[in-house]
C-alpha positions in Angstrom: -9.8 1.7 -33.8 -6.9 4.3 -34.2 -4.0 4.4 -32.1 -3.5 7.0 -29.3 -1.4 9.3 -29.5 1.4 9.6 -27.6 3.1 12.6 -28.8 6.7 13.6 -26.5 4.8 17.4 -25.6 1.8 15.4 -23.4 3.7 12.1 -22.6 5.8 11.5 -19.5 7.4 8.9 -17.7 7.3 8.8 -14.3 9.3 6.1 -12.2 9.5 6.4 -8.7 12.9 5.3 -7.5 13.0 1.9 -6.1 16.8 1.5 -5.4 16.5 2.5 -1.7 14.0 -0.3 -0.8 13.2 -2.3 -3.1 16.0 -3.1 -5.8 19.0 -3.0 -3.4 20.2 -5.7 -1.8 20.1 -4.0 1.7 16.4 -2.3 0.8 13.5 -2.9 3.2 11.6 -4.9 0.3 14.7 -6.2 -1.5 14.4 -10.1 0.2 10.7 -10.4 0.0 10.1 -9.5 -3.7 13.5 -10.3 -5.0 11.4 -13.9 -6.0 8.7 -11.8 -7.9 11.0 -9.2 -9.7 13.2 -11.9 -10.8 10.1 -13.9 -12.4 9.1 -11.5 -14.3 12.1 -9.6 -15.2 11.6 -6.2 -13.4 14.8 -4.5 -13.9 15.1 -6.0 -17.6 11.8 -4.0 -18.1 12.8 -1.1 -16.4 15.6 -0.4 -18.2 13.2 -1.1 -21.6 10.8 1.6 -20.5 13.7 4.3 -19.8 15.3 3.4 -23.5 12.1 3.7 -25.0 10.8 6.6 -23.9 14.4 8.2 -24.6 14.3 6.9 -27.8 11.2 8.8 -28.3 11.8 12.0 -26.9 9.8 11.9 -23.9 13.0 11.7 -21.2 15.5 14.4 -20.4 
């Protein structure tokens, strides 16, 4: 099996800004989501996705 081609020309990363509702302490879903986000390291993984996209040239 060959690896798929994720060229920068045909690839995008779409992050819907979760800060106001989920990530900020006063957000509507912050309290109910905190335990899960902490357990799965959401912030760490989001930063890694952005860093990888920038390194690959698919993030402006």
